[in-house]
C-alpha positions as a printed NumPy array, in Angstrom:
array([[ 46.092,  74.07 ,   7.781],
       [ 49.783,  74.79 ,   7.163],
       [ 52.141,  76.703,   9.225],
       [ 52.269,  79.567,   6.293],
       [ 48.324,  79.882,   6.206],
       [ 48.299,  80.148,  10.134],
       [ 50.815,  83.095,   9.858],
       [ 48.889,  84.58 ,   6.991],
       [ 45.853,  84.624,   9.471],
       [ 47.422,  85.714,  12.209],
       [ 48.812,  88.896,  10.063],
       [ 45.954,  89.687,   8.092],
       [ 43.78 ,  92.55 ,   9.007],
       [ 40.233,  92.917,   7.711],
       [ 39.455,  96.526,   6.821],
       [ 35.988,  96.425,   6.631],
       [ 35.346,  99.842,   5.638],
       [ 36.675, 102.45 ,   3.776],
       [ 38.906, 104.67 ,   6.668],
       [ 36.396, 107.619,   7.093],
       [ 37.648, 111.117,   8.023],
       [ 35.669, 113.75 ,   9.565],
       [ 32.962, 115.216,   7.358],
       [ 34.512, 118.413,   7.145],
       [ 37.675, 117.426,   6.156],
       [ 36.507, 114.89 ,   3.627],
       [ 37.77 , 115.499,   0.261],
       [ 37.618, 112.521,  -2.915],
       [ 41.488, 113.227,  -3.229],
       [ 42.432, 113.025,  -0.044],
       [ 45.296, 110.93 ,   1.337],
       [ 43.361, 109.371,   3.937],
       [ 40.267, 108.475,   1.695],
       [ 42.975, 106.788,  -0.679],
       [ 45.306, 105.147,   1.941],
       [ 45.036, 101.337,   1.118],
       [ 44.748, 100.401,  -2.73 ],
       [ 44.143,  96.391,  -3.884],
       [ 47.139,  95.093,  -5.178],
       [ 45.703,  93.203,  -7.72 ],
       [ 43.014,  95.957,  -9.558],
       [ 44.657,  99.343,  -7.703],
       [ 41.028, 100.562,  -6.416],
       [ 41.493, 102.611,  -3.67 ],
       [ 39.469, 101.847,  -0.245],
       [ 36.904, 104.373,  -1.343],
       [ 36.04 , 102.298,  -4.543],
       [ 35.619,  99.088,  -3.084],
       [ 33.061,  97.398,  -0.249],
       [ 35.947,  95.331,   1.865],
       [ 39.807,  95.509,   1.765],
       [ 41.686,  92.745,   3.057],
       [ 45.073,  93.536,   4.12 ],
       [ 48.262,  91.675,   4.748],
       [ 52.109,  92.393,   5.012],
       [ 52.143,  95.243,   2.253],
       [ 49.326,  93.801,  -0.057],
       [ 45.778,  94.387,   0.014],
       [ 42.956,  92.365,  -2.61 ],
       [ 39.329,  93.878,  -2.5  ],
       [ 36.004,  91.77 ,  -2.175],
       [ 35.927,  92.299,  -5.959],
       [ 39.106,  90.471,  -6.788],
       [ 38.291,  87.837,  -4.454],
       [ 35.047,  87.169,  -6.206],
       [ 36.623,  87.234,  -9.623],
       [ 39.831,  84.681,  -8.534],
       [ 37.05 ,  82.663,  -7.062],
       [ 35.553,  82.161, -10.62 ],
       [ 39.206,  82.199, -12.129],
       [ 40.206,  79.526,  -9.826],
       [ 37.235,  77.074, -10.743],
       [ 38.508,  77.064, -14.584],
       [ 41.188,  74.692, -12.862],
       [ 44.053,  76.079, -15.592],
       [ 47.62 ,  76.197, -13.874],
       [ 50.422,  78.397, -15.306],
       [ 53.857,  77.713, -14.027],
       [ 54.819,  81.2  , -13.664],
       [ 58.202,  81.172, -10.917],
       [ 56.275,  83.627,  -8.928],
       [ 55.075,  83.264,  -5.299],
       [ 51.654,  84.157,  -3.258],
       [ 52.352,  87.417,  -1.974],
       [ 50.033,  86.697,   0.97 ],
       [ 51.75 ,  82.985,   2.354],
       [ 54.673,  83.041,   0.174],
       [ 54.083,  79.37 ,  -1.554],
       [ 55.448,  79.105,  -4.91 ],
       [ 53.003,  78.334,  -8.026],
       [ 54.544,  74.721,  -7.664],
       [ 53.275,  74.625,  -3.985],
       [ 49.284,  75.562,  -4.713],
       [ 46.725,  74.932,  -7.326],
       [ 46.59 ,  78.005,  -8.519],
       [ 48.449,  81.013,  -8.481],
       [ 46.765,  84.301, -10.03 ],
       [ 48.938,  87.505, -10.95 ],
       [ 47.386,  91.   , -10.19 ],
       [ 48.313,  94.406, -11.024],
       [ 51.168,  94.331,  -8.095],
       [ 50.647,  90.849,  -6.338],
       [ 50.176,  87.019,  -6.625],
       [ 47.593,  85.252,  -5.016],
       [ 47.012,  81.663,  -4.539],
       [ 43.518,  79.438,  -4.719],
       [ 44.024,  78.816,  -0.39 ],
       [ 44.302,  82.432,   0.429],
       [ 41.423,  83.406,  -2.066],
       [ 39.428,  80.587,  -0.21 ],
       [ 40.873,  82.251,   3.141],
       [ 39.564,  85.963,   1.846],
       [ 36.453,  84.341,   1.172],
       [ 35.792,  82.979,   4.564],
       [ 37.022,  86.521,   5.996],
       [ 34.537,  88.359,   4.136],
       [ 31.846,  85.698,   4.792],
       [ 32.417,  85.73 ,   8.325],
       [ 32.21 ,  89.565,   8.211],
       [ 28.865,  89.333,   6.574],
       [ 27.46 ,  86.978,   9.42 ],
       [ 28.717,  89.072,  11.957],
       [ 27.437,  91.964,  10.766],
       [ 23.53 ,  89.984,  10.583],
       [ 23.854,  89.103,  13.989],
       [ 24.449,  92.62 ,  15.381],
       [ 21.691,  93.982,  13.544]])
């Protein structure tokens, strides 16, 4: 695994569930309830099942699933942009997918997918 991907893994934080606030203060418009947003689709942590955060960029489980399907199509576009998670340029990766406020490469999508699978597996082991 490359040094850049190792750095990403060290800094990535898996936000497993939306941030909860006490029931008496729960409000859909609350800043706490919408603390994190996916950098690709713009959905808040309350609107997604899982959110993975790294260095000021976030990606939700729905975008990861969608991007896995997009990567399978193997069409490469030379955009001159870099992955918001690992910093690799579009020329260094197989595929770079552009979102609303960020880009993600095929390798980081794979890592995020594995993080979600590991979390699901860990939950099954504790039940």
